[in-house]
GULUMFI-75808 format. One line per 8 residues: their letters; for each residue x, y, z of C-alpha. Coordinates in steps of 0.1 Angstrom, whole numbers. Layout:
N
a) X:Y:Z  ...
END
This chain:
837
mslqakif) 275:4:-575  269:32:-550  270:25:-512  232:33:-510  225:8:-537  246:-19:-520  229:-13:-487  195:-16:-504
tfhasflk) 205:-48:-522  218:-63:-489  187:-53:-471  164:-69:-497  185:-101:-498  184:-103:-460  146:-99:-459  142:-125:-486
rkriyfls) 164:-150:-466  144:-142:-435  111:-151:-452  126:-184:-464  139:-192:-429  105:-183:-414  85:-205:-439  110:-233:-434
avfflfsc) 106:-231:-397  67:-231:-400  69:-261:-424  92:-280:-400  70:-272:-370  38:-286:-387  57:-316:-401  71:-327:-367
nvtkklep) 40:-320:-347  16:-342:-368  33:-374:-359  42:-368:-322  10:-385:-309  15:-417:-329  20:-450:-311  52:-471:-318
gqyllekv) 47:-489:-351  21:-464:-364  28:-444:-395  10:-414:-410  -1:-421:-445  18:-394:-466  11:-404:-502  -8:-429:-522
eirntket) 0:-434:-559  -15:-457:-586  10:-464:-614  8:-476:-650  -28:-464:-655  -20:-453:-690  -16:-488:-702  -53:-495:-694
kiekenfe) -64:-463:-713  -88:-456:-684  -89:-423:-667  -68:-423:-635  -97:-407:-615  -117:-439:-620  -91:-459:-601  -88:-434:-573
afirqkpn) -124:-440:-563  -113:-475:-550  -86:-462:-527  -98:-471:-492  -72:-449:-474  -63:-414:-487  -37:-391:-471  -49:-361:-451
rklfrvvd) -55:-328:-467  -27:-303:-467  -28:-265:-467  -15:-253:-501  -8:-290:-508  24:-287:-486  17:-279:-450  1:-305:-427
fyvwwynq) -21:-279:-411  -53:-300:-407  -37:-329:-388  -17:-304:-367  -49:-286:-358  -67:-318:-349  -38:-329:-326  -41:-297:-305
fdatkikr) -72:-311:-288  -73:-337:-261  -97:-365:-272  -102:-377:-236  -113:-342:-224  -136:-338:-253  -152:-372:-246  -156:-364:-209
kkelrnlk) -173:-331:-217  -196:-347:-241  -207:-373:-215  -214:-345:-190  -234:-326:-216  -254:-357:-225  -263:-362:-188  -278:-327:-189
ydkhnadk) -296:-335:-222  -311:-367:-206  -325:-347:-177  -338:-320:-201  -354:-345:-224  -370:-365:-196  -386:-333:-182  -398:-322:-216
vkrfealn) -414:-356:-224  -432:-355:-190  -445:-320:-197  -457:-330:-231  -474:-361:-218  -495:-340:-195  -501:-314:-222  -512:-341:-248
terekkgk) -536:-356:-223  -555:-323:-221  -553:-319:-259  -567:-354:-266  -596:-346:-243  -604:-316:-265  -601:-337:-297  -568:-321:-307
kpripklk) -538:-340:-321  -510:-346:-297  -478:-326:-301  -444:-342:-304  -416:-327:-282  -384:-316:-299  -356:-332:-279  -320:-324:-276
dkesqtfl) -298:-345:-299  -271:-364:-280  -253:-372:-312  -248:-336:-321  -213:-322:-318  -201:-301:-289  -185:-268:-296  -150:-282:-290
esvrdige) -157:-311:-314  -168:-286:-341  -136:-265:-336  -114:-297:-336  -131:-309:-368  -118:-279:-387  -88:-303:-390  -87:-340:-397
apvildsa) -78:-370:-376  -45:-384:-388  -48:-412:-414  -27:-440:-400  -15:-467:-424  -37:-498:-422  -24:-529:-440  -59:-545:-441
lteqtrnq) -72:-515:-460  -41:-515:-483  -49:-551:-492  -86:-543:-497  -77:-515:-521  -54:-538:-540  -83:-564:-544  -108:-537:-554
lskylfsk) -84:-523:-581  -80:-559:-594  -117:-564:-595  -122:-531:-613  -97:-541:-639  -114:-574:-644  -147:-556:-649  -130:-537:-677
gffnnkva) -119:-568:-696  -84:-573:-681  -92:-608:-668  -56:-618:-662  -46:-586:-644  -23:-583:-614  -20:-555:-589  11:-552:-568
dsvkvdak) 13:-530:-538  44:-517:-521  47:-498:-488  78:-476:-480  82:-464:-445  102:-434:-432  108:-446:-397  124:-413:-386
rkkafvny) 95:-391:-398  69:-418:-390  54:-415:-425  43:-442:-450  42:-441:-488  19:-466:-506  22:-475:-543  -1:-497:-564
hlipkspy) 13:-509:-596  -12:-521:-623  -3:-550:-645  -34:-552:-668  -21:-575:-695  -41:-577:-727  -79:-572:-725  -105:-596:-737
viggityq) -128:-586:-765  -163:-597:-776  -159:-624:-803  -195:-631:-809  -230:-625:-796  -259:-651:-797  -294:-650:-784  -317:-674:-766
mddsklge) -352:-662:-766  -375:-683:-743  -403:-658:-751  -405:-658:-789  -428:-628:-793  -408:-605:-771  -376:-620:-785  -387:-610:-820
lilkdtlk) -390:-574:-808  -355:-575:-792  -339:-591:-823  -354:-564:-846  -337:-537:-824  -302:-552:-823  -288:-524:-845  -292:-502:-815
silkrgmi) -273:-526:-793  -245:-511:-771  -225:-544:-774  -205:-547:-806  -182:-574:-819  -146:-565:-813  -155:-543:-783  -134:-547:-751
ydtekfqe) -154:-564:-724  -169:-539:-700  -193:-548:-672  -208:-513:-673  -217:-517:-710  -234:-550:-703  -255:-533:-676  -264:-505:-700
erqritnl) -275:-530:-726  -297:-548:-701  -313:-515:-692  -317:-505:-729  -336:-538:-736  -357:-533:-705  -367:-498:-716  -376:-512:-750
alnngyfy) -399:-537:-735  -415:-512:-711  -422:-489:-741  -439:-516:-760  -466:-527:-736  -446:-551:-713  -457:-535:-680  -442:-561:-656
fenaylkf) -409:-565:-674  -377:-559:-655  -340:-564:-662  -339:-596:-640  -355:-614:-670  -323:-608:-690  -292:-629:-684  -257:-628:-700
didsnynn) -238:-661:-703  -201:-654:-710  -176:-680:-722  -139:-669:-725  -113:-683:-748  -79:-680:-733  -59:-685:-765  -73:-656:-785
rsisvkli) -84:-635:-756  -120:-633:-767  -154:-640:-752  -186:-654:-765  -217:-637:-752  -251:-653:-751  -281:-631:-742  -309:-652:-726
lkkfsrpy) -344:-638:-723  -363:-656:-696  -400:-662:-693  -423:-645:-669  -426:-663:-635  -458:-663:-615  -475:-685:-588  -494:-715:-601
tstndslv) -526:-704:-582  -535:-681:-554  -532:-710:-530  -503:-728:-546  -471:-708:-546  -453:-731:-570  -439:-710:-599  -449:-715:-635
yvnhtkfk) -432:-698:-665  -453:-681:-692  -447:-656:-720  -446:-620:-710  -480:-602:-713  -483:-571:-735  -507:-546:-718  -530:-520:-733
ienvyvit) -547:-490:-716  -583:-497:-707  -594:-465:-688  -578:-432:-680  -590:-414:-648  -579:-380:-636  -583:-368:-600  -576:-332:-591
epvtgnlr) -583:-333:-554  -567:-351:-524  -575:-388:-522  -564:-415:-497  -563:-453:-497  -571:-475:-526  -579:-454:-557  -604:-480:-570
eapfkdtl) -623:-479:-537  -622:-441:-532  -657:-426:-533  -665:-399:-559  -698:-381:-563  -695:-372:-599  -677:-379:-632  -670:-357:-662
rfkktdvl) -659:-369:-696  -643:-342:-718  -659:-340:-752  -664:-377:-757  -627:-384:-751  -612:-413:-733  -603:-393:-702  -627:-394:-673
flqnkpla) -625:-369:-644  -635:-382:-610  -646:-355:-586  -664:-347:-554  -666:-310:-561  -667:-289:-593  -636:-291:-614  -613:-261:-607
yrpsviys) -596:-263:-641  -607:-263:-677  -606:-300:-688  -590:-291:-721  -559:-278:-703  -553:-310:-685  -563:-333:-714  -539:-315:-738
nidihqah) -511:-325:-715  -520:-362:-712  -502:-386:-735  -518:-417:-722  -548:-429:-741  -573:-457:-742  -565:-488:-764  -528:-477:-767
lfrkdtae) -500:-499:-755  -486:-491:-721  -454:-470:-726  -431:-459:-699  -419:-428:-718  -455:-415:-724  -461:-418:-686  -430:-397:-679
itykallg) -439:-371:-706  -474:-368:-690  -459:-364:-656  -435:-336:-666  -461:-318:-687  -487:-317:-659  -462:-307:-633  -449:-280:-657
lgifknvt) -482:-263:-657  -473:-248:-624  -507:-254:-608  -501:-287:-592  -480:-294:-560  -476:-331:-569  -485:-354:-597  -488:-392:-593
iqflksve) -495:-417:-621  -505:-452:-611  -514:-482:-633  -536:-509:-619  -544:-542:-636  -579:-541:-650  -605:-563:-632  -622:-571:-665
ssskldcy) -591:-581:-686  -558:-598:-677  -540:-578:-704  -553:-543:-697  -544:-515:-673  -564:-487:-657  -544:-455:-654  -551:-431:-625
ivclplik) -536:-396:-627  -538:-378:-593  -529:-341:-594  -527:-323:-560  -534:-286:-565  -514:-257:-553  -530:-229:-533  -547:-208:-560
qsitaete) -543:-173:-545  -516:-160:-522  -504:-127:-508  -468:-126:-495  -447:-98:-480  -409:-100:-483  -382:-80:-468  -345:-87:-474
gintsgnl) -311:-72:-475  -299:-66:-510  -266:-62:-528  -269:-45:-562  -236:-41:-580  -219:-37:-546  -244:-13:-531  -261:-24:-500
gvdgsliy) -297:-17:-491  -331:-29:-479  -358:-42:-502  -394:-48:-495  -421:-62:-517  -458:-71:-516  -467:-99:-540  -502:-111:-551
qnknifkg) -504:-144:-571  -533:-161:-587  -521:-195:-602  -553:-203:-621  -571:-171:-628  -590:-182:-659  -590:-220:-650  -563:-226:-676
gelfeikl) -532:-227:-655  -525:-190:-660  -503:-172:-635  -512:-136:-628  -488:-118:-605  -487:-82:-592  -456:-71:-573  -452:-38:-555
qgafiaqq) -416:-33:-547  -396:-6:-530  -360:-3:-519  -336:20:-501  -300:15:-513  -268:31:-501  -247:41:-531  -216:60:-538
qfndeknp) -224:95:-551  -211:110:-584  -188:137:-572  -164:164:-583  -143:177:-555  -134:209:-574  -170:218:-582  -184:241:-555
nlneiqkt) -220:234:-566  -217:198:-555  -217:184:-520  -186:173:-502  -175:137:-507  -200:114:-492  -194:77:-488  -230:68:-491
fntlqfgp) -265:82:-497  -300:70:-497  -314:60:-531  -351:53:-534  -366:28:-559  -403:21:-561  -427:7:-586  -453:-20:-596
eatfsvpr) -447:-50:-618  -474:-71:-634  -468:-105:-651  -493:-127:-669  -480:-162:-679  -498:-190:-698  -485:-226:-699  -487:-230:-737
affpfslf) -475:-213:-769  -493:-183:-783  -487:-165:-817  -462:-163:-831  -447:-192:-811  -477:-214:-818  -465:-216:-854  -437:-240:-842
pfrkemap) -442:-275:-829  -435:-278:-792  -437:-311:-774  -454:-314:-740  -422:-322:-721  -407:-289:-733  -430:-270:-708  -437:-240:-731
htfvrssv) -448:-208:-714  -459:-175:-730  -457:-144:-708  -464:-107:-708  -446:-85:-683  -449:-48:-676  -434:-25:-649  -429:11:-639
nyqarpef) -398:19:-618  -391:52:-601  -355:59:-590  -344:89:-570  -308:98:-563  -294:131:-551  -280:139:-586  -309:128:-607
srvitdin) -342:110:-607  -356:88:-635  -386:67:-644  -383:35:-664  -414:21:-680  -410:-14:-695  -432:-39:-713  -421:-72:-729
ygfnfkty) -437:-102:-746  -419:-135:-746  -418:-172:-745  -397:-199:-727  -393:-236:-730  -370:-264:-720  -350:-290:-740  -323:-316:-734
nnrlkhel) -341:-333:-705  -348:-299:-689  -311:-290:-688  -314:-263:-715  -338:-234:-708  -346:-211:-737  -361:-177:-734  -372:-158:-766
vpfqaylv) -384:-122:-763  -393:-109:-798  -405:-76:-783  -394:-56:-753  -397:-18:-751  -387:5:-722  -387:42:-719  -362:60:-697
ranlnasf) -369:96:-687  -343:112:-666  -344:145:-646  -309:157:-638  -304:184:-612  -287:215:-626  -253:210:-609  -251:174:-620
rdylsnlh) -260:184:-656  -233:211:-656  -209:186:-641  -214:161:-670  -212:189:-696  -179:200:-681  -164:165:-685  -168:168:-723
dafllnsf) -175:131:-723  -202:125:-749  -203:88:-741  -213:94:-704  -236:123:-712  -255:104:-738  -259:75:-714  -280:98:-691
qdhittis) -303:113:-718  -339:103:-723  -342:74:-747  -365:46:-758  -351:11:-762  -368:-17:-782  -351:-51:-778  -354:-85:-793
kyavtyts) -334:-110:-774  -327:-147:-770  -312:-164:-740  -302:-200:-734  -291:-214:-701  -275:-248:-695  -274:-263:-660  -264:-298:-649
kentntsk) -289:-318:-629  -266:-320:-600  -265:-295:-572  -234:-272:-575  -227:-274:-537  -233:-311:-530  -226:-330:-562  -197:-355:-563
ravsyvrl) -191:-348:-599  -181:-317:-618  -211:-294:-625  -213:-269:-653  -234:-238:-660  -235:-217:-692  -257:-188:-701  -257:-170:-734
nlqssgni) -276:-138:-742  -281:-122:-776  -298:-88:-781  -307:-66:-809  -322:-31:-804  -336:-5:-827  -324:-20:-860  -357:-29:-875
lrqyfiss) -372:4:-862  -345:25:-878  -349:7:-911  -386:13:-910  -380:51:-905  -355:51:-933  -378:33:-958  -407:55:-948
gahtdslg) -387:87:-955  -390:101:-920  -369:131:-910  -340:130:-885  -331:156:-859  -299:177:-861  -278:148:-848  -291:124:-875
rylifgip) -314:105:-850  -349:93:-855  -373:101:-827  -404:86:-812  -426:111:-794  -397:134:-795  -373:109:-778  -344:92:-796
faqflrad) -344:54:-795  -314:32:-788  -298:11:-815  -272:-15:-808  -262:-52:-809  -252:-69:-777  -240:-104:-766  -227:-118:-734
idyriyip) -217:-153:-721  -211:-167:-686  -195:-201:-681  -189:-217:-647  -177:-251:-636  -178:-265:-600  -153:-292:-593  -156:-312:-560
vrkksriv) -125:-317:-539  -129:-341:-511  -162:-340:-493  -169:-304:-485  -146:-285:-508  -151:-271:-542  -129:-254:-569  -149:-230:-590
yrlaggig) -138:-215:-623  -158:-188:-641  -152:-171:-674  -174:-142:-686  -174:-119:-715  -196:-95:-734  -196:-70:-762  -221:-43:-772
kplanlgv) -219:-24:-805  -237:9:-804  -251:19:-838  -262:51:-856  -294:62:-839  -280:68:-804  -242:64:-808  -237:49:-773
lpyeqsff) -250:19:-753  -277:30:-729  -263:32:-693  -283:2:-682  -270:-19:-712  -233:-9:-707  -208:-32:-691  -190:-26:-658
sggpnsir) -165:-44:-637  -157:-46:-600  -180:-54:-570  -188:-84:-549  -198:-107:-578  -170:-95:-602  -135:-83:-596  -137:-80:-559
awrartlg) -106:-59:-553  -124:-30:-569  -157:-14:-560  -185:-18:-585  -181:5:-616  -146:17:-605  -124:-4:-627  -112:6:-662
pggydprg) -119:12:-689  -88:-4:-703  -56:12:-692  -72:46:-685  -56:64:-655  -83:85:-637  -59:100:-612  -52:130:-633
ssakydki) -89:138:-635  -111:153:-608  -141:136:-623  -158:109:-602  -183:88:-622  -192:52:-629  -167:34:-652  -187:18:-680
gdmllegn) -177:3:-714  -187:-16:-745  -168:-47:-738  -161:-70:-708  -137:-99:-701  -136:-116:-667  -121:-147:-651  -125:-159:-616
feyrfhii) -110:-187:-595  -123:-197:-561  -114:-225:-537  -143:-231:-512  -138:-252:-481  -156:-260:-449  -145:-244:-417  -169:-252:-389
ksfngaif) -206:-261:-387  -224:-237:-411  -193:-216:-418  -173:-220:-449  -142:-202:-462  -129:-192:-496  -96:-182:-512  -100:-165:-546
adagniwr) -84:-147:-575  -102:-125:-600  -90:-110:-633  -106:-88:-660  -115:-54:-672  -138:-34:-695  -130:-14:-726  -145:11:-751
ldkdenkp) -147:0:-787  -139:34:-801  -111:57:-792  -119:86:-768  -95:115:-766  -107:122:-730  -99:86:-720  -65:76:-733
naeflvdq) -59:39:-734  -95:31:-728  -102:14:-762  -98:-23:-769  -67:-32:-790  -58:-68:-798  -21:-62:-791  -27:-43:-759
fykqiavg) -58:-56:-740  -41:-86:-723  -16:-61:-708  -46:-42:-693  -61:-71:-673  -66:-62:-637  -59:-89:-611  -72:-91:-575
ggmgirwd) -71:-117:-548  -83:-124:-513  -102:-146:-489  -137:-147:-475  -161:-163:-451  -196:-177:-459  -223:-183:-434  -248:-208:-447
lsffvlrv) -282:-203:-432  -299:-228:-455  -324:-204:-470  -296:-179:-480  -259:-174:-476  -242:-143:-460  -208:-136:-475  -179:-114:-465
dlavplrd) -149:-111:-488  -116:-92:-483  -97:-85:-515  -66:-65:-525  -56:-53:-560  -25:-73:-572  -23:-58:-607  -38:-24:-616
pkyqeadr) -39:-13:-653  -41:23:-644  -4:24:-638  23:24:-664  27:-9:-683  59:-19:-666  47:-10:-632  12:-25:-629
wtfnkrpy) 20:-52:-603  13:-37:-569  35:-58:-546  58:-27:-541  28:-4:-535  16:-19:-502  -17:-33:-516  -28:-43:-481
keivfnfg) -36:-6:-476  -62:-8:-504  -82:-38:-490  -117:-38:-503  -144:-51:-480  -173:-69:-499  -205:-79:-483  -228:-102:-503
igypf) -259:-123:-502  -254:-157:-518  -224:-170:-536  -206:-147:-561  -212:-172:-589
END
């Protein structure tokens, strides 16, 4: 080995040892500091573990919910940063400052109340409502408290909470059929480090199973209904006892009764008697149906027990205006019965809606048994019309019959017409700008719940300019330039199915909507301008309890007419890139598409459970149209393309999918995973995907270590080319990981890693290594990482992310990791509005 090599090896080894020493010193500093404020006999809870959960065949996470004391969070699961940070603040000083602040708040609030009392006296004289002063909140945190609460107060071992956890774990095991369980706890103390380790050892023993089920029906008529439905029972012979399953069975029977006319039935009328047999570890279950209890008379509150009453609907009333007080006593000037139906409209002014629209969404009818599910279907259907702010369905016992109900459906209308102006900062594919729009809406234009909307929208966007440094006809490199977008958009939506969608049966609760949308958008950039004219006709509806949203667009057509300036046209021609050149030519695109989106009911930012999101898009363009031209014997142009009004139409198949899962970690933290992919196959008539249908990677919502449209395709290295243009492809693969955590007040932080790339499907001599190959694509995955800050303003989130490329596919295969290339010099600053995903 040469002397130079030895010196380099020694230097690298020395630097490595220095890093290890430094990290060890930091770890030691944090570890020692977190316990220095503990009193004698106090121990910081370091670890809590529940053992032997596998024997119960119950997920370990279910047991962890009963732990009353959990250790403090750790940075990277190793460093006690949060406790260390909390200990840097003097609790006595913070308390004293808060007391002084609250004295000022008391004086401020007293003065404000006094001023408002005088103001309200004058307002009441004028017949105006009094105003309520907004006072300072003494419970709000001081600034120092907010900064301190970036960390966490040390969790000190509490033997009482340890015992409470042990008891709760034992009770939980009992509820799962382990009647003879034992839970042992052990506490190990490290006196030198002042840390405690707690273990809970589960001894479940054998579970008890259901040996037999019997029934005692004190109400024979309702009991007969329940017995006929036992095939759907959740409880089965041989099943391990589970309290949760018994509760589900009770609710199932309650719903059965409520959907068969028993309006006053509730699960309190169902009781389970359980008798255990120690010898064979089985239980006998007796389900008892109790009678309905009511006072003997209005003056005698002694209870009498009678059979449950089955109710039918007597009258159905609909009110489409505000009403207060008792619905039966509310005055109405007029009534309207729709075509001799059983629905009566009560009104003080002319009905603002066609009665048929409301009637067709009501599933509650005269002489029918009361059903809870039809009331829920009616509620969702009426609210889904989009013309009511609120819908309330109330059932009152009929004054004429003790076994009949009157149904009142109160629909509070939304404002029919509105004009709104909106201005916002936008972030389109990493390009910042200002967007303004003027929106007119009519939510009931033909009295059938139709939505008519006209939107005038304009935007100025700062974008990176296409450039060729060696071309004298183009401007010098510019970081940004002003791009203008302007155009109107009109939408007409109807809350029902029209042809051809009306050929299929859609239930009311599916909220079907048919829409027609048309727009014209003018875009002007220094290199080119274009006009995009679009029209589409589609249909959307919901299934799976509104978690699945479907959108079917059998027809969409848009025309793109581009006007390229001479220098830019020459620039594209000189690239000899047919893929890019064809992407900018005039074309007509006709699309049929289907999209389905799955969203969990829970909020992605506040849910205590994992939340999933999936969206799938399928598109077909120009295939039917080309077959029509072929069958009709039409002539092609010199390139073998069929034309419409002298313009070639696009032909392709395209699909993409986006999957996300949001996993809660503690109270205000989330781990988010995202996987996305897409593929587009250009077909004969155009040969390439249109520019707006192509895939790209990079940008604030994608691979954040690269600017939008600057990554890929594949392993192509653009450094040898002077061409500067958007990187687009036929295929996309992306994966993202993000850990989101709370910092202070409305500020949150994130640590993230992104990976992915785009590819061409066909080989391109001008772009070596750009095509997708099964044995090569995984080697061309780009990787980036970084951190960011989010400022949550309730109505939107401002986001700043800093990212660096960690693995760049443009380099040679063995040299793609960038740790030796000083990646910190290539930091990419991303500004975004909203979360990236």
